[in-house]
N, C-alpha and C positions, 0 to 999 in steps of 0.2 A: 182771618187774621187782620188786625187793624194796622193801618199804615202809620209809622212814626213820623210826625210832621215837624219835629224839632229842627231848628236851624243848625245846630252843632251836635256832633256825636257826644254821648254821655259815657263816662267811665265810672264803674263801681270802684270806690276807693274809701277806705276806712282810716282816717287820720284825725288826730286831735284838733279841735277847733275851739278857740276862745271867742265868745260872742259878747260884744258890747252893744247894748241897745241905746236908742236916742235919749232915753230917760236916765241913763247912767248905770243900769243893771249890768252885771257881769255874769255870764252863764257858761258853764262848761258844756261842750257838745262834741259829737263825733260826726264826721261826714258819712253820707251813704253813697252819694255820687257827685260828680263834678263835670262841668262842661265849660266851654268858652264863655257862655252867657249866664251861667248860674250854677246853683248847687242845691242839694238836699242835705239837711243836717237833722240830727236827732238830739233832743235836749229834754230835760224834765220840766221845762216851763213852756206854757202856751204863749204864742206871740200873735199880735193882731196883724191882719192884712195891712200892708203899706208901712208897717214899722220900719224905720231905718236902722241898719245894722252895720257894725264894723266887725268883720270876721277875720281873726288871725288863724291861719292854717299853720300847724307845727308838724314837721315831718320827723319821725323817729328813725335814726340811722343805725342804732344799736342800743345796748342797755344803758349807756351813759352819754349818748351823742344825739343831739336834736338840732334841727335847723333854726335859723332865725325865723321869727314869725313872718308870714306873708300876709299883710293886711289887705283885705278886699272889702270895698263898700258895696252893700247890697240892700235890697228892699224885699220885705216879706210879700210873697205872692199868694201863698196858701199855708194853712196849718191844720193838720189832722192828728187826732189822738191815736196812738198805737201802744197797746199794752199799758205800761205805766209811764209812758213818755209821750213826746209829741214829735211828729215828723214835719219839718218846715221846708217849704220850697222858697228859695231866695234867688232873686235876679240881680246880677251885678249892675252897679250904676257908677258912672263917672270915674272909671278906672284910669289912672294916669298911664302914659305910654310905658313907663317903667314897670308898673304893676301888671299891665297887660302882657308885657314881655316875660316877666317871671311866671305868670299864669300859663302862657303859651309854652314855655320851656317845661314846666311841670306836666302839662298835658302831652307834650311830645315824649316825655319819659314814660308816661302811662301807656301811650299807644305803641311804644317800642322804637320810635324814631331815634331817641337818645338812649344809650345804654348806660348803666351805672359804671363808675370808674372801675377798671380792672375786668369788666365782663367782656366776653367774646361773643361775636355774632353767633346766634344759634344756641347760646347757653342759657339765656334768660327764659324762665318758664318751663324748662325741660325738667322731667322728673329726675330725682337724684338716683344714683346707682346704689344707694344704701337700702333700697327696698321699696315696696309699694307705697303710694301716697295714702295717708290716712283718710278714712271716709269723712265726708263733709258733715258737720253737725246738723241736726234738724233745724228748720227755719226759725222756730221760736227761740233757739239758743243763738244761732248764727246771726240773726238780725237784732239781737239785743246788744246795743253798743255799750251798755253799762256793766255787762257781764264779762269779766276777764278772768 
């Protein structure tokens, strides 16, 4: 087993991300994972290493309720093709104290330090009493961010 040498824990998270490139392109994307120092996104466009990005994360709270976009400046570190899309590794750059604060709050929500409004300790992530949890879809379906 190889040792994970990352500076910050990484959380698997699938949220909408709108990406704006330095040359003005706007690309829809989905996140694959997120940490304090960067993220992995999936998009249908290839991006070059060192491309500067502005990534707006948008959280879905319900069928008609979304968050204000959280803008994060980043730089492309790597890009690899997967299926009919591209997986992009991006490292955050020059985040303001406010941006870093919002990112930290979101990460604390992901690690369970902050609970959603109305949730009780121990209730988040527990299986429902309505029956067994459905089986997880196979990787080629689960990992396809454009299949909904």
